[in-house]
C-alpha positions in Angstrom: 7.7 175.7 -98.0 10.0 175.0 -95.4 9.9 175.0 -91.6 12.2 177.6 -89.3 12.4 177.5 -85.9 12.5 181.1 -84.3 14.5 182.1 -81.3 13.6 185.8 -80.1 15.3 188.1 -77.5 13.4 187.4 -75.0 13.7 184.0 -75.3 10.4 182.8 -76.7 10.5 180.3 -79.2 8.1 180.6 -82.7 7.9 177.6 -85.5 6.7 179.4 -89.1 6.4 177.8 -92.7 7.7 180.3 -95.6 8.9 180.0 -98.8 12.8 181.0 -97.7 15.1 182.7 -94.3 14.6 185.8 -96.2 10.9 186.3 -96.3 9.8 184.8 -93.1 13.0 187.7 -91.8 10.4 190.7 -93.3 7.4 188.8 -92.7 8.1 188.8 -88.8 10.1 192.5 -89.0 6.5 193.9 -90.3 4.8 192.3 -87.6 7.5 194.0 -85.2 9.2 191.1 -84.2 12.9 190.7 -83.9 14.5 187.4 -84.1 17.7 186.7 -82.6 18.6 183.5 -84.8 16.1 181.1 -86.9 17.5 177.9 -88.3 15.6 175.0 -90.4 13.4 172.8 -88.2 12.4 169.2 -89.5 9.4 168.3 -88.3 9.0 164.2 -86.3 5.7 163.9 -88.7 2.5 162.6 -87.7 1.3 158.7 -88.1 -1.6 157.4 -87.2 -0.8 156.8 -84.1 0.9 160.0 -83.1 -2.3 161.9 -84.3 -4.6 159.7 -82.3 -2.5 161.0 -79.2 -2.7 164.5 -80.6 -6.5 164.5 -81.2 -7.0 162.9 -77.9 -5.8 166.0 -76.2 -6.8 168.0 -77.9 -10.2 166.5 -77.3 -9.5 167.0 -73.8 -8.8 170.3 -73.4 -12.2 170.9 -75.9 -14.3 168.8 -73.0 -12.9 171.5 -70.1 -14.1 174.6 -72.0 -11.2 175.7 -74.0 -11.7 176.6 -77.6 -9.4 175.4 -80.1 -6.6 177.9 -80.5 -6.8 177.9 -76.5 -6.2 174.3 -76.9 -3.4 174.6 -78.7 -1.7 177.1 -77.2 -2.0 175.4 -73.6 -0.6 172.7 -75.7 2.2 174.2 -77.0 3.5 176.3 -73.7 3.8 172.7 -72.2 7.1 172.0 -70.3 7.0 169.5 -72.0 10.2 168.6 -75.0 8.7 165.7 -76.6 7.9 166.5 -80.3 4.1 166.7 -80.2 4.4 169.9 -78.2 6.7 171.1 -81.0 3.5 170.3 -83.3 1.4 172.0 -81.2 3.8 175.1 -81.2 3.9 175.0 -85.0 0.5 175.4 -85.2 -0.3 177.8 -82.9 2.1 180.2 -85.0 0.4 179.1 -88.0 -2.8 180.0 -87.0 -2.2 183.4 -85.8 -1.0 184.3 -88.5 -4.0 183.3 -90.0 -3.6 180.2 -92.1 -5.9 177.0 -92.1 -5.8 174.7 -89.2 -7.1 171.6 -91.5 -4.2 172.6 -93.7 -1.8 173.6 -91.4 -2.0 170.0 -89.6 -2.2 168.2 -92.9 1.7 169.4 -93.9 2.9 168.3 -90.3 1.4 164.7 -90.4 2.4 162.0 -93.3 0.4 161.8 -95.9 -0.6 158.6 -95.0 -2.6 160.1 -92.3 -2.7 163.3 -93.7 -6.8 162.5 -94.5 -7.8 163.0 -91.2 -6.5 166.3 -91.3 -8.7 167.9 -93.2 -12.2 166.1 -91.2 -11.6 168.4 -88.5 -14.6 171.4 -88.1 -12.3 173.9 -87.0 -14.6 176.5 -88.4 -17.6 176.0 -86.7 -18.5 176.4 -82.7 -16.7 174.3 -79.9 -19.1 171.6 -80.1 -18.8 171.5 -83.6 -15.3 170.7 -83.7 -15.8 168.6 -80.8 -17.7 166.1 -82.7 -15.6 166.2 -85.9 -13.0 165.1 -83.2 -15.1 162.1 -81.6 -15.7 161.1 -84.9 -12.1 161.0 -86.1 -11.1 159.5 -82.8 -13.1 156.6 -83.9 -12.1 156.1 -86.9 -8.4 156.2 -86.5 -9.0 153.8 -83.1 -10.8 151.9 -85.8 -7.9 151.7 -88.1 -5.4 150.9 -85.6 -7.2 147.9 -83.8 -7.0 146.2 -87.2 -3.0 147.3 -87.2 -2.9 146.3 -83.5 -4.7 142.6 -84.2 -2.7 141.3 -87.4 0.4 142.2 -85.0 -0.8 140.4 -81.7 -1.3 137.4 -84.4 2.3 137.6 -85.9 4.0 138.8 -82.8 4.1 135.0 -81.4 5.1 133.3 -84.5 7.7 136.1 -85.5 9.4 134.9 -81.8 9.5 130.9 -83.3 11.3 132.0 -86.0 14.0 134.1 -84.1 14.7 131.0 -82.2 14.6 128.2 -84.7 17.0 130.3 -87.1 19.2 130.8 -83.6 19.1 127.1 -83.5 20.1 126.6 -86.8 23.0 129.1 -86.7 23.9 127.3 -82.9 23.5 124.0 -84.7 25.8 125.0 -87.9 28.6 126.3 -85.6 29.2 123.7 -83.9 29.3 121.2 -86.3 32.3 123.2 -88.3 35.7 121.4 -88.3 39.0 123.0 -88.5 39.8 123.1 -91.5 37.2 125.1 -92.2 36.8 128.8 -92.2 33.8 130.0 -89.5 33.5 133.3 -91.4 32.6 132.2 -95.3 30.8 129.1 -94.0 28.4 130.8 -91.6 27.9 133.8 -93.9 24.9 132.4 -95.6 23.2 131.4 -92.4 23.6 134.9 -91.3 22.6 136.2 -94.1 18.8 134.9 -93.7 18.8 135.5 -90.4 19.9 139.5 -90.4 17.3 139.5 -93.6 14.9 137.4 -92.0 15.1 139.9 -88.5 15.4 143.0 -90.7 11.9 142.6 -92.7 10.5 140.9 -89.0 11.4 143.9 -87.5 9.8 146.3 -90.2 6.8 144.5 -90.8 6.2 145.1 -86.5 7.1 148.5 -86.6 4.7 149.5 -89.8 2.1 147.7 -87.7 2.6 149.5 -84.7 2.8 152.6 -86.2 -0.4 152.1 -88.0 1.8 152.6 -91.6 0.9 149.1 -92.9 -2.2 150.0 -93.9 -0.7 151.7 -97.0 0.2 148.5 -97.9 -3.8 147.3 -97.1 -5.1 149.8 -99.3 -2.9 148.9 -102.6 -3.3 145.5 -102.4 -7.5 145.0 -101.1 -10.4 146.4 -102.5 -12.5 145.3 -99.3 -10.0 147.7 -97.0 -9.9 151.2 -100.0 -14.0 150.7 -99.8 -14.3 150.3 -95.9 -11.7 153.5 -96.3 -14.1 155.0 -98.3 -16.9 155.1 -96.5 -15.7 155.9 -93.2 -14.0 159.1 -94.5 -17.0 159.4 -96.5 -20.1 158.8 -93.2 -17.3 161.1 -91.2 -17.1 163.9 -93.7 -21.3 163.7 -93.5 -21.2 164.2 -89.9 -19.2 167.4 -90.1 -21.8 168.9 -92.4 -19.0 168.5 -95.8 -21.8 167.8 -98.7 -21.3 164.8 -100.8 -19.7 166.1 -103.7 -17.7 168.3 -101.6 -16.2 165.1 -99.8 -16.1 163.2 -103.4 -14.0 166.4 -104.6 -11.1 165.6 -102.2 -11.8 162.2 -101.8 -8.8 161.2 -104.4 -6.6 163.1 -102.2 -7.2 160.3 -99.2 -5.6 157.4 -101.6 -3.0 156.1 -102.9 -4.8 153.8 -105.5 -5.1 154.3 -109.4 -8.0 152.9 -110.2 -9.6 153.8 -107.2 -9.1 157.4 -107.5 -10.2 157.2 -111.3 -13.8 155.2 -109.8 -14.2 158.5 -106.8 -13.6 161.2 -110.1 -15.9 160.0 -112.2 -18.9 159.2 -109.5 -18.0 163.4 -109.0 -18.5 164.4 -112.3 -21.2 162.5 -113.2 -22.7 164.2 -109.7 -21.7 167.4 -111.1 -23.7 167.0 -114.7 -27.4 166.0 -112.3 -27.1 162.0 -112.7 -28.7 160.3 -110.9 -27.1 158.5 -107.4 -27.6 155.0 -109.0 -25.8 155.8 -111.9 -23.3 157.7 -110.4 -21.6 155.2 -108.1 -19.2 151.9 -109.2 -22.0 149.0 -108.6 -19.6 147.3 -106.2 -19.5 150.8 -103.9 -23.5 149.7 -103.1 -23.9 145.8 -102.6 -27.0 144.1 -101.5 -29.2 146.0 -99.6 -26.7 149.2 -99.6 -27.8 149.3 -103.7 -31.4 149.5 -103.0 -31.1 152.0 -100.3 -28.8 153.8 -102.7 -32.1 153.8 -105.2 -34.5 154.8 -102.9 -32.4 157.6 -101.4 -33.4 159.5 -105.2 -36.8 159.1 -104.4 -36.9 160.0 -100.4 -33.2 162.0 -100.0 -32.2 159.8 -97.3 -28.6 159.6 -98.9 -26.4 159.1 -95.1 -29.0 155.7 -94.5 -27.1 154.1 -98.1 -23.8 155.5 -97.2 -24.3 153.6 -93.5 -25.9 150.4 -94.7 -22.8 150.5 -97.6 -20.0 151.0 -94.8 -21.3 148.4 -92.6 -21.8 145.8 -95.7 -17.8 146.7 -96.2 -17.4 146.7 -92.5 -18.3 143.4 -92.0 -16.4 142.3 -95.4 -13.3 143.8 -94.1 -13.3 142.2 -90.8 -13.7 138.6 -92.1 -10.9 139.2 -94.2 -9.0 140.4 -91.0 -9.6 136.9 -89.6 -8.5 135.1 -91.9 -5.3 137.0 -91.6 -4.9 136.2 -88.2 -5.4 132.6 -88.7 -3.4 132.5 -91.5 -0.4 134.7 -91.6 0.5 132.7 -88.3 0.3 129.5 -89.6 2.4 130.6 -92.4 5.0 131.8 -90.2 5.2 128.6 -87.7 4.9 126.3 -91.2 8.7 128.5 -92.0 9.8 128.3 -88.5 9.0 124.3 -88.8 11.4 124.0 -91.9 14.3 126.3 -90.2 13.8 123.6 -87.2 13.7 120.8 -89.4 16.7 121.5 -91.7 18.7 121.8 -88.4 17.0 118.6 -86.7 17.9 116.8 -90.2 21.5 118.3 -89.8 22.6 117.0 -86.6 20.6 113.3 -86.9 22.2 113.1 -90.3 25.7 111.6 -88.9 24.0 109.0 -86.6 21.6 107.9 -89.2 24.6 107.9 -92.2 22.5 109.5 -94.3 24.3 111.4 -97.2 
């Protein structure tokens, strides 16, 4: 489906999603609306950071006494021209047409952020919606804090690498002789500098926008389990049952083996198996496994989920602490190699080294 921006004769703007422009025109005419112009609209899809900003604005509006639709309408009619206002206009149009809030919002988000669109309780009371928003805000804030910590850890070493590369470039340039072609001689070092700068910029932007979480999800089982249990806890707070959450959980991840485990657990529970035999053993380590076994007797599954979530979060925090120490060390080692090569080339003639 394609997004379209519609301008009416009274200068009002609405954003709709439909299969084609023709179908949209017919739908608008059926509602007694006559569009002046229609053009395709490419939304600036929400990432973790912008989705968190959106949730905070909606939460602030709900705290002032507005309902969810009223809050979105208030933000859509703002005089600002930023991408978030356009997102609210699109959401308002979809809600006015009877579309589902969670589904409409997920279509305006990047795939990595769409799981957090499905956790908002838009059909309940204002208090229920606000509670689910608060929980989602906490989850997104925690997720972005991990990226921010790594961002801060590598920023200084990246600057050192840049300085080392510039020193190497300057040194190679000043050592050029009159019979050497500057372009040919400098090309390898300039290429190294350009490639390194591009990788650094991409890494910093990804960490700043939260996209690095998708990398971590692919390489770290601890991160995947932390994400699974944070989403499970959030979904349980919104009143969703465990089986309903697991049924949708495979949409939240990009790791095939973990998706297989989630679907296997879902079908095991659907067949009536007990909790202990339904979930993979590494999902509930140590005391969480005991709590899960006890949940079969007393029905307190939330306690088992809470203990497992805390355990996985502690393990992930340890890995983050290790990354905060390891990544800067590797970056400084790389910077040191560039500086060392520059120093050797500078002092080689003085030491009569070949």
